[in-house]
C-alpha positions as CSV (number, residue, x, y, z in Angstrom):
1,M,-56.8,26.2,-88.9
2,K,-55.3,28.7,-86.5
3,S,-58.5,30.6,-86.1
4,E,-60.5,27.3,-85.5
5,S,-58.0,26.0,-82.9
6,A,-58.1,29.3,-81.1
7,A,-61.9,29.3,-81.2
8,I,-62.0,25.8,-79.8
9,D,-59.3,26.3,-77.2
10,I,-60.7,29.6,-75.7
11,P,-64.3,28.4,-75.0
12,E,-63.0,25.1,-73.7
13,S,-60.7,26.6,-71.1
14,S,-63.3,29.2,-70.0
15,S,-66.0,26.5,-69.7
16,V,-63.7,24.4,-67.5
17,A,-62.9,27.4,-65.3
18,K,-66.6,28.3,-65.1
19,G,-67.6,24.7,-64.3
20,K,-65.1,24.3,-61.5
21,A,-65.6,27.5,-59.6
22,P,-69.3,27.0,-58.5
23,L,-68.5,23.4,-57.4
24,I,-65.7,24.6,-55.1
25,A,-67.8,27.4,-53.7
26,V,-70.8,25.1,-53.0
27,S,-68.6,22.6,-51.1
28,R,-67.1,25.3,-49.0
29,D,-70.4,26.7,-48.1
30,E,-71.8,23.4,-47.1
31,K,-68.8,22.6,-44.9
32,G,-68.9,26.2,-43.4
33,G,-72.6,25.8,-42.6
34,Y,-72.0,22.4,-41.0
35,G,-69.1,23.7,-39.0
36,K,-71.0,26.7,-37.9
37,G,-73.9,24.6,-36.7
38,I,-71.5,22.5,-34.6
39,A,-69.9,25.7,-33.2
40,I,-73.3,27.2,-32.2
41,F,-74.2,23.9,-30.4
42,D,-70.8,24.0,-28.7
43,F,-71.5,27.5,-27.4
44,I,-75.0,26.5,-26.1
45,L,-73.5,23.5,-24.3
46,R,-70.9,25.7,-22.7
47,L,-73.5,28.0,-21.3
48,A,-75.3,25.0,-19.8
49,A,-72.1,23.7,-18.3
50,I,-71.4,27.2,-16.8
51,A,-74.8,27.1,-15.1
52,T,-74.3,23.6,-13.7
53,A,-70.7,24.1,-12.6
54,L,-71.4,27.4,-10.8
55,A,-74.6,25.9,-9.3
56,A,-72.6,23.0,-7.9
57,A,-70.0,25.3,-6.4
58,A,-72.6,27.6,-4.9
59,A,-74.7,24.8,-3.5
60,M,-71.7,23.1,-1.8
61,G,-70.2,26.4,-0.7
62,T,-73.5,27.4,1.1
63,S,-74.2,24.0,2.7
64,E,-74.4,24.4,6.4
65,E,-76.8,23.3,9.1
66,T,-77.0,23.7,12.8
67,L,-79.2,21.4,14.8
68,P,-81.8,23.0,17.1
69,F,-80.6,21.2,20.2
70,F,-77.2,22.2,21.7
71,T,-75.6,22.5,25.1
72,Q,-74.0,25.4,26.8
73,F,-70.5,24.6,25.5
74,F,-71.2,22.6,22.4
75,Q,-73.5,22.9,19.4
76,F,-74.1,20.4,16.6
77,Q,-73.2,21.9,13.3
78,A,-72.3,20.5,9.8
79,S,-70.6,22.6,7.2
80,Y,-68.8,22.0,3.9
81,D,-65.6,23.3,5.3
82,D,-65.5,20.6,8.0
83,L,-64.4,18.2,5.3
84,P,-61.3,18.8,3.0
85,T,-63.0,16.9,0.2
86,F,-65.9,19.3,0.1
87,Q,-63.4,22.2,0.1
88,F,-61.6,20.7,-2.8
89,F,-64.9,20.3,-4.6
90,V,-65.8,24.0,-4.2
91,I,-62.4,25.1,-5.4
92,A,-62.4,22.7,-8.4
93,T,-65.9,23.3,-9.6
94,A,-65.4,27.1,-9.3
95,F,-62.2,26.8,-11.3
96,V,-64.0,24.7,-13.9
97,G,-66.8,27.3,-14.1
98,G,-64.3,30.1,-14.5
99,Y,-62.6,28.2,-17.3
100,L,-65.9,27.7,-19.1
101,V,-66.6,31.5,-19.0
102,L,-63.1,32.2,-20.4
103,S,-63.6,29.6,-23.1
104,L,-66.6,31.4,-24.5
105,P,-64.6,33.8,-26.8
106,L,-62.8,30.8,-28.4
107,S,-66.2,29.2,-29.0
108,I,-67.4,32.4,-30.6
109,V,-64.3,32.3,-32.9
110,G,-65.4,28.9,-33.9
111,I,-68.8,30.3,-34.9
112,V,-67.3,33.2,-36.9
113,R,-64.5,31.1,-38.5
114,P,-65.8,27.5,-38.6
115,H,-62.7,26.4,-40.7
116,A,-60.2,27.5,-38.0
117,V,-58.4,24.5,-36.6
118,G,-56.3,26.2,-33.9
119,P,-59.1,27.4,-31.5
120,R,-60.9,24.0,-31.8
121,L,-57.7,22.1,-31.0
122,L,-57.0,24.3,-28.0
123,L,-60.5,23.8,-26.7
124,I,-60.4,20.1,-27.0
125,I,-57.2,20.0,-24.9
126,L,-58.4,22.4,-22.2
127,D,-61.8,20.7,-22.1
128,T,-60.1,17.4,-21.4
129,V,-58.1,18.9,-18.5
130,A,-61.3,20.5,-17.1
131,L,-63.2,17.3,-17.4
132,T,-60.6,15.4,-15.4
133,L,-60.6,18.0,-12.6
134,N,-64.4,18.1,-12.5
135,T,-64.7,14.3,-12.5
136,A,-62.1,14.0,-9.7
137,A,-63.9,16.5,-7.5
138,G,-67.3,15.0,-8.2
139,A,-66.2,11.5,-7.5
140,A,-64.5,12.4,-4.3
141,A,-67.5,14.3,-3.0
142,A,-69.8,11.5,-4.1
143,A,-67.9,9.1,-1.9
144,I,-68.3,11.3,1.2
145,V,-72.0,11.9,0.4
146,Y,-72.5,8.2,0.2
147,L,-71.0,7.8,3.7
148,A,-73.1,10.6,5.0
149,H,-76.3,8.8,3.8
150,N,-75.4,5.2,4.6
151,G,-72.4,5.3,7.0
152,N,-70.1,2.4,7.4
153,P,-70.7,0.0,10.3
154,N,-67.3,-1.7,9.9
155,T,-65.4,1.5,10.7
156,N,-68.1,2.9,13.0
157,W,-68.8,5.8,10.7
158,L,-72.3,6.9,11.4
159,A,-74.8,8.1,8.8
160,I,-75.5,11.8,9.6
161,C,-78.2,12.5,7.0
162,Q,-81.0,11.5,9.4
163,Q,-80.0,14.5,11.6
164,Y,-78.6,16.9,9.0
165,G,-81.2,16.5,6.3
166,D,-80.9,20.0,4.7
167,F,-77.1,19.7,4.6
168,C,-77.2,16.3,2.9
169,Q,-79.7,17.5,0.4
170,K,-77.6,20.5,-0.6
171,V,-74.3,18.5,-0.9
172,S,-76.1,15.7,-2.9
173,G,-77.5,18.3,-5.3
174,A,-74.1,19.8,-5.8
175,V,-72.6,16.4,-6.6
176,V,-75.4,15.7,-9.1
177,A,-74.8,19.1,-10.8
178,S,-71.1,18.4,-11.1
179,L,-71.8,15.0,-12.7
180,I,-74.1,16.8,-15.2
181,T,-71.2,19.1,-16.0
182,A,-69.0,16.2,-16.6
183,V,-71.5,14.7,-19.1
184,I,-71.7,18.0,-20.9
185,F,-67.9,18.1,-21.1
186,V,-67.9,14.7,-22.8
187,F,-70.3,16.0,-25.4
188,L,-68.1,19.1,-25.9
189,I,-65.0,16.9,-26.5
190,V,-66.9,14.6,-28.9
191,L,-68.2,17.7,-30.8
192,S,-64.7,19.2,-31.0
193,A,-63.2,15.9,-32.2
194,F,-65.9,15.5,-34.8
195,A,-65.4,19.1,-36.1
196,L,-61.7,18.5,-36.3
197,R,-62.2,15.3,-38.2
198,R,-64.4,17.1,-40.8
199,H,-61.4,19.4,-41.5
């Protein structure tokens, strides 16, 4: 009786242990692969956001045009530093681009360790702050660009884009690039939230 109970108990416990181990390993591998895929996509989106943010800052920072006709004492010139809003735009988008570069190591940590919650939580907080700054700069600059294109007859603000075509084209492109950066940030935040939810 003792030998039979021992023979029954030993195979039963080992089969249970053998049956559970592969199931746990498979579920971890599946979650790890899924989290790694999200982290790789996050890294690619960050590279795209770096390109658009720095392109926006560079386009706005180099926007300047001088009209060919001028007098002896006065020349007609438009530059981004004539308007504080455009100066704020350059500083803010450059700051956002710098943050995105510094966030790449944390994104790489997410690829190497897809189950780590700390780096993903830190990224989602910092991305939200950067999105707010980027959106504020882009929206303020968009308002000035709209006035430059259309003017405002009620306040006697003249549309200058008929004269300063190259200047307006550059600042408009910078605003569009900053809005693309904002859209990428939204995707990054949604990805991070979804990755945290999977944990």
